[in-house]
N, C-alpha and C positions, 0 to 999 in steps of 0.2 A: 504495499502497500505505499502509497507518496506520501510525503511527509506534510503536502499541501492538495487543495483543490483548487485554491480560492484564486485564481489563475493562471489556469493551464488550460491548455487549449482539446478540452471533452467533447469528444461527441456529442449529437444530441441525444437526450436519452429517449427519445421519441422518437430517431429517425427511422424506426426498424418499423412503427409501428407506420411510418408515416411511408415508406417506401412500399410496403408490402400491401397497401389500402385497410388495416383494421384499426387505422384514427379514423372514428368520424366525426365530420362536418355535420352541417345543420342540414344541409340536404341530403345526405345519407345517412338520416336517422328513419328508423323504420317506427309500424304501428301497425295492429290490427285494423282491416278493414276501414283505411284510409281514404279522404276526400281529397280531388286536388282543386285548388284555387287557381283563376287567372287573375289578373290586374288589367281593367279598360282602363284606358288615361286620357285625360281631356285633349281635343284638336285646336284648343282655342289658349290666345297667351292672359284673354281676363274678359271677365263679363258671369252670368247667369244661366246656368242649367235650368232647358224651361221644362223639358221632358226628358223622360229614362224610358226609353219602348224597349221592355223585356222581354216582348210577346214572342219571337220567334227562337231568342235564346233560351227561355223555357221551356218549348216544344222540342230544345236539339235533344237527341241519344245521352244517355248517361246524365244531364243536368240533375241537380238536387235544390240550388239556391240561386236565385240572383241577388246580388246583395246593389241598391246604390243610395242616395239621400232621400229616397220615399222611403224606403223601408227599415234604416241601418237602426241599428240598435241606438239606444243613448246613449251617449259619452260624457266625461269630464270635458268643458269646453277646452281650448288651447290657451294658452297666454305666454306672453311675448317673455314678462319679468318673472325671473325665479333664480335663485340662489346656486344653481346647475341649471345648469341650458339644458345637460342631457336626461335630465328628472322630470321635466315637464310631461305635461297629458300631452299629446299627440293622437286625438281624435280623428278620425277616418273616417268620409265616404258622411258629414256632421253636416254639411249645406250645403247649400246651393250654388252657391258665391264658386267660383272659377278665379283663382288666383293668379297660375302659370300654365301654358303649354306642357303637358306629357305630366299633370295631378289626378290623381286618381281619383275614377269619379262611378265603377262600377264594380263587382267582384263577382264572377261565374263562376262556381263549383262545382265539379262534376266527377265521376267516379275514378273516370284516369285522365289526365294532365293532358291526354289529347282532346278528346272529348272538349275539357273546361277551353281549350285551346281555341277550337274549331266553334265553338256557341260566343266566347267572348267577341268573335267576328260582328257576330250578330245582333250586338245591342246594341240600340241607334238612340243616340243622344243631340238633342235639340238646343241653341243656346243663343240668349241673348249677346250678340257681342261687343264689346267697349273697347273703345280706343286702347291700347296700351302703352308702355315707357319701357322699352328695349334695348334702348344703343345708349350705353353711358356717355359718350363725348357729347354728344347732343342735351344731354338732360342732364349735364354738368352744373347747372344753374340750381338744382334744386339739391346739392350738397347742403350736408349740416354734420354737426358735430356729433360723434355716435355717443347712445345715453349710456352705454357700455363697453369697456375694451379691457381684453382678456390678459395685456401686459402691458401696467398704469394709465396714466391718464392720458385724453385723449391727445395733449400738445403739452410743449415744453417750450419754456424760454429762458432763456440765459445770458447774460449781456446785451450789448446792444450788435442786431446783426449786420444793421445797415453801416455802422461805422466799420465792422470787422470787415464787410464785405470791401468798403473802400479802401482800406489799412492793406489789401491784398496788392503784390505786383503781379500775380494770375491766377485767374479766375474762370469757373467754369458756371454756365448756367443751363441745364441742359433737364432734357424730358424724357424720360423713360417708361414702355409702356410694356405690360404683360398682359397676356390673353386668360381669359379661360380657361381651366382644366380641369378633369375630372380624375379621381382616383382610380377609377377599373382594376381595383384589385383583383386575381385570377377567380375567388371566388365572390359569385352573386351572393346579395345576402337572399338569407332561407329561412325560413322558420314554419316547424312542424309546430301544433297547439293539441294539447288532449287535456282534456277534463274529469274528471273524477268529483261526481257529486259539486260543490262546489270549490272544489279546488284545481287550480289550473298547472298543466307543465307545461314549458314551453324549450322548443330547442330552437335558440338563435343565433344568427353571430352576430356576437355584443361587443364590443373592446371595454366598455366600463359595465361589469354585469350590476352593481351595484345600483347606478343612474337607471338603467336599463329596467334594471326589478319595479324602480320607485315608477318607471315612465309608465308601463304596462300595468301596473297594479291603479295606480291613479287614474289613469285612461280608461280603463272597465268598469272604475269608482267600487273595488272589491279590496281586503284586508290585504294589507302585503305579504301577512304570512297565507296567506290563499294561495301564494302564487311559485313558483319553483322554476327560476331561469335555468337552463344549461346551456352552455359554451365553452366545450371543452377543447376545442382545435377552433382555430379561425385563418380561413387561407389568403391572408393578407385584411391589415385595414389600414393603416394611413391617411388614420381622422376620419374615414370614410365609414365605418362601423362604429364610431362615437354615437350616433344618436340610436332611436329604434325607428324604426319604417313601418310603412304601410302593410308588408307581410305579415310581422311578427303581430301587429292590431286585429287585423282582417281576418290573420289564420284564427286568432283567439275568440273571436267573436264569431265566425261563422263554428268553429266547432261549439261551444257552446249551442248555438239554435241549432244544430243538425247533430249533437248527442254522440259524434265521431270523430273522429281524430283529422285534423285540415292541416294540409301541408303548403302554403305559397312559396312561390322562387320568384325573383324580379329577374326579368331578360334583361340581357346587354343592352338592351335600349332604354330600357326603361330607368339602369341604373343611370344614363344623363338628367334627367328629371328628378324621379322619385326620390334619388338617396342626394347630397350636398353635392360640390363643388368648388374648385377653390373662385375665390371671384376676378375678374380682373381688375388691373390697377393701374392708374395716370398716376406718376411720380414724378417731380423737378425737384431736382438736387441740385444746390449751389455750392460750391467749394470756392474760396478764396485763403490765398499762401502768400507767405512772402517767398524774396527770391530763394532763400535758401529751403524753400518745402516748410516751414512751419504753417502750420493751419492759421489762418485769424478767422474764422468762421465758415460754419455749416450749418447750413437748412436740408431739409429735408422734407418734403409737404407730400402727401399723398390723398389720391381721392382714388375710394373702390366701390363697386357694385356693393349691393346689399337687396336680401328679397323684401319687396313691399313691406310683406307680409312678417316677416321675422330678420330686425334688423339684427346685422355681424358685419363686425369690421373689420378686414384685414390688417394686424397691428405692424406695418410694414416699415416704418419708421421708427422702430421700438428699440430695436439692436442699434440702431445708429447712435443711440443716447451713452450707447456703451463701450464704440469701437475704436474713436479716436479723439486724441484731446484741441479741443479749439474753445477758447474764450467765450467766443460769441455764439450763440444757436439757438437753433429752432426747428422744432420737430411737430408736427402737424398730424390730423387723420380727418379726412370725413368720409362720409358715405354716400352713396346716391340711391336713390329707391325705385328699384326697377319691378315691372312688374316679369322677373325671372323666377326659376328654381333656385332653391334654399340653400342658400353660401353658407361655409362655416370649414373648420379647421380642416387643412390639407399639410400632410408631411411637411414641420417647422412651420405653422402659417406664420405667415407676416413674413419671417426671413429669410425663407425660399424665394420671393421675389423680392423681397427689401434688398435684399445683397446683392442680386441683377442689376441694381438701380446703380448704390453707392459704389459700388466695390468697380465696374465700371468708368463712374464718374473719377474715382481716385485712382484708375490708367490714364485716362486722358488728363488730370493734371500732373502727372507726371509725366507726359509727352510734353505738356507745355514747358515742364519747366527745365527740359531735359536733365529729368532725375531717373536713375532707378526705378522702380515699380515698388522694389522692394527697400530700398533706402528711403523713399519717398512714405511709405509705411512708419519705418523703424523710426523716423524725427517727429511720429505724431503718437507717441506710443503712451498712454496717460501712466502716470502712477498712481493714479487713484480715480474711482469711476465717474467720469468726466462731470457727471449730471448729480449723482448721489451724494458726492463726494463722500463715501467710504471708502474703505483699502477693499481691493481686488485678494479673493479668499486664495485663488495662484493668478497668473497670468505669465503665459506663456506664449505668446503670437510671434515673438523674436526666437526662441528654439524653435520654433516649427517652417521658420521663414530658413535659419541656418539651412536643421539637418534636409527642407527640401532641397533648396536649392542648390546644394552639393551635391546630391542625389540624384537629380532629375539636369543636371548639366546647363542652369543656370546663365554660367558665362557666357553661353555660343550664342545666347541671343542676338537677334540681327536689333541692333543701335536704330536703323531707322527699317517702318514699313515696308513691305515686296523688295527687299532686296536678296530674300535669301532663295532658292528656284532649285527643285528636284524634277527637269523635265516640263511639261507644261503645269506642273502643280507651285505654287507660291506657298509658302511653308512659316510659319510664325508661329511663336512663345508666346504663352502668355500665363499670369499668375494672379491669385485673388487674397483674401486674408477670409474666413468663417469663425464667425461667433451666435452660440446657442446657450441660451440663460440654462443655468444648472436649476431644476425645480426639484422639490422633494414634498409627498403629500402624506397624512397619516394611513397607514394601514395597520392591520393585524393578522396575524399568523398562527394556525393550530397544529399542533406537533405531539403526536401521541406514539406511543411503544408499545408491542405487544410483546408476550411471552418470550420469542424467540429473538428478540433484538429487534426487530423491523422497526423501521420508522417510516409515520407515514406525516407529510406536511397534508395539510388542506389551508387554501385562501381561494376567494372568489378572484382572484388574478387570472385572467387570460393571459394565452399564447398567442401571437397573432403571425405567428412565425419567425421570432428574434430571436429564442432559445431561453422562455422565459423557465419552462419546466428544468432544462438543463443545470442552468446556473442557480433556483433554487437547491438542486438536488448537491450541486458543488459545495454551499452556504452549510447546507444541512450537516452534511459528512464531515467539514473540515470543526465546524464548532463543538459536534459529538463527537470528535474521533474516532469514526469509522468510517469503512467501506463504501463507496459508489454505489454497490450492489445493495446494501443495506438500508436505501433510500425510496420511498415509492412517496412520488408526489402526485395531488388531486388539486384541480383548479379547476375553475369556470362555472360552478352553481350557488346560487345566491344564497344559499343555506350554510354555505361555507365561512368561516372568519373573511371582514369587509375587510376591501382593500378598495384604493382610488383606480385600477383598471390601466389598462391599456393606456398609453395616449402622453403626448408633450415628453416623452424622453425623462418620465420620472418615475416608471414603473417599477424596476431596477432598483434605485438606489432606493425607494420607500419598501418594496415588498421585501429586498433583501436583507433590509434592517429588521424589518417586523420577524425574518423566518430566525435572523441569528440571535435575537430578545428572547422569542418562544424556546431555541432550542436551548441556552444559556439556562432559560428556567429549569427546562427540562433536567438539564445535568446538574440542578441544583440539588433536585429532590431527588435524583438518582442517589447525590454524595450524603444524602440525611438519611439512606439507606431507604429508601422507598424501592423497592423490585420494577420489575419490567411487569407488564399484563395490566393493560389496560389503565398505564399511568398517560399522562397528559399533561402539555402545559399550552399555556393562552398568552401571546404577548403582546402591545400595542405599543409602534415606535413612529414618533413624530419628529418633524423636524421644530428645531430648536431658534434661540437667540442668534447662532450665526446665519440667518439666512435676513438677518435686519442690520446685524452688525457688518457683515461685507458682501460685495456683489460676486457674486458667483456664476461661472462660465464654463462650457468648455470652447476649446477654439482649434483651429486649422489653419492650413494653407493649401493652397490646391495649384496644380501645375499641369499647364497643356499647352500639348503640339499641334498643331491643326497642318492641314492639307489642303488651300482652294486653287479648284481648276480657274485656270487664267479662262479657259472659253466660257463655261457655264454657270460658273459662281457656283458648284458644288463643294460643301466643305465634309472633309474627312478629318475626324480625332485619329491622331495616329499613335499616341503616347499619352499617359495622363497618372499625376502621382498627385494622392494628398498626404499629408502628415498631419496629424491629428495628437491632442491632449484631450486625455477624459478622464482626469487622473488614473486612480487604479485599474485595469482592467479585466474586467471578473474571469472571461473566456475571449483571449485574441481570437478565435474558430470564428465565433457565431459576433464577436465586433467586427471582425474583419468584413462579415458578409454584410454587417450594416451599414460599415462604411461605403463599401463599395458598391453597394446596392442603390447607397442618395448618391453617391457622384455619380453612377449614368442617369438618375433622374432628373440629375444636374443638366448633365448632356444633351437630354432629350428637353427639358425646360428651355435648354441654348436655341436647337435647332430643330425640335420635334412639336413638341406639345400644341397644339391649342384647337379649343372646340368653338363650334363658327357659329353662333346666334343669328338666326334668320330676322333681320329687321321686321320685318311684312307680321309675323307670327312670334316672335318671341319663343322659339326654336332653336334646340342644337340641332344642325345640322349634319353633323359627321357625328352621327351617337352610333359607333361602336370600334371595334378594334381593324378595323379594313380603312376607315375615314380618318381616326384618331390616331396619330401616329407617335409610336414609344421608341425609342431605340430595341433593336433586336441584333444578334450575336454580329452578324455582318459591319452593324455601328460601332462594336465597340471591339478595340483590337487590346493591346497589354496595357493594363489597369494597375494601379495597387495602392494600398492601404499603408502606411506604415503609422506605429502608435507608440508614442512616445513616453516611457514612463512615468509615472505619476504618481500622487497620494495626494489628496486632498482630506484638512482631517476636519478643515469645515463645514464637506457636504453631509458625510455620514459616517460611519464607526469601519467600513468597509474601505471606506476613500475614493470613493466609484462617483463617477458621474456618468450621465446618458449622451447615446451614440447614436440614440436610431434616427435620430433628424440632422444633427453636427453635418453626417455625410454634403446631406445635399444644400448644407446654407453655402450660397456664393461659389460651389461649383461651377453651374452654368455662365460666373462672369468671365472665369478663366480662360472660357470655348471662346466667349466674345471677345475680349482680350487677346486672347491668340490671333483671331482673324483679322484686328487690325492690323496687327504687329506682321500679318501674312501678306495682307493685299492692300493696305493705306482704307479700307472702308469700314468706316462706323458705324452699324446698324444697332439702334438703342430701339428698334421697336422688336420686343423677341413673337415667336420665335426669327429667328435667323435662316431666312429663307435665301436661295440662288435667285430669284425674281429680285428683291433687295441687295444682293450684293451686285448684279447687275446694273440695277440701278447704279449704283456707286460707283461701278465701272465708268460709266457714261457723265455721272457728275462729282468728277472729283473732287474731294475737297468737302461734302458736302453731306453731313451725318443721314444716313436714312431713319426716318425717325420725326419727334418734334420737338 
């Protein structure tokens, strides 16, 4: 047995179950005599349902129920406000009002999925259509400060921005735009609902089990203890399974009415409207610096889409508040209410798109000053949090720069764009800095030991593909001085010990701390002479004052080399390196997987991903994986992630920080900066597609964007 398990590249303990098909996801769950529900969605962007004609659908073979706003059971009303955004009631088919294109308007339930699918096409919905607002740019006059922010306040102001801008000898004033993006995890949301009397068991894909548990119970207006939610395996989340959706609520409603199990699965196309998305943004970044590169002013102003029916702000300027030192500062957030599907958190919410703008602006400033982009960043490294004025728990960006530059061969970067060629390809190098707040929330874990000394860890925490099962086993085994095979981890049941769930990169730090505390408590009982056999301990771990006294973050530096076809404008990533500090790495194998996955997503944000809105109807027109482009194997060549050794004792007793979202932060900006270094075309309107580069060839020295 090794001396330590924490920090070792242990294989996933659930790996065999996944590759052999014995790991059961929500859509895999079975029940006796089930029925299958198919959702019908709206075909208008705003208006009112005047009639739902279900005559033909009810007469179709196998149909046992057709539900619409005309006959749906009573549910708790939807509320915009709520301390926990994802625990609110989520009523379905509860009114005639249509808030956006693709909103559920009916459910058809039949004996087979095929019968339900066929009958769903027979439902005829009539509408009174209203003029909707679907375009972010033309509706910007409606922008307002959000009522709630996930990260701090909407605005921050320090010093005199105008004076700081005037003091600079080099200035950048640029607008960057990012498009709508869709999570599109491999597993679509699916739910199987089973009732036993007045008690509901529901299998669904929920990143936050406790929040989902409350959401379902409150929607159905039944006691919390009457609902058991099960989410043992999740096929990717990325924030897209933070809320509960129509599949879960409608499955529960239909199963209760029919008195038989009902399964509802969203189609890939429905995932673009029935689930959430990342909002489009318009970001103005202003920088001013003295000739030596010292920033005198920094401003980052963000406008993003919000669903009219449910406010959500993309906190794209939040990380700017901690990134660079400057005496005069401004960050603002505004939301524009549109008649589009609900926007919400998507991997590294705010930071993923905000750093696409800030880190490209810093690159533009470096060229204006004729300064190496790394050197510019080093000259503006803060000694304390620039806005909170508290110390950093750790600050390791410089170490990430140094390690990455050496390993990537940064000194070979062409000083002038368009000067390095490989046949018809123009070759360039780019870099960016990454930062992601380190978060932690209260969590509880229960640990049991049986007569044979086998340990069972229970939490309602989920594993969304990150390796949660494995790292919890590692922590338990090491804390109790036991072999890894002596530990069984059980997750994803609402009746287990309460945790914050998977999201915000807080899951590992929060829950591993709880597992450690519970194991220490169990160890104490064993030391007191209590023998194995139904011996158990439960402990809660919560963040302390360190999160107020210190500014806590994970850090990274991205380096990219691209080729740009001089004839077509095609961009090819040639190699990419990320160097990261996330404190103590609990499992280098699973952490590396998270980091390179985030980097690849960053490449997609730079070059591919864009959900396109039809301005006539408010619908996403490329609502499948044929039209919504993401990187594939041919797009991703040599890519590597290096994790620096670290330990942040202000974060948690294990010294770890979150890695799940760090890899995507600023990754796309490194690609954008490499493109400029390759061909001299500055594209500020993401994604960077060949047509925009070709326009840049035709209009040299004119940035493509706003």
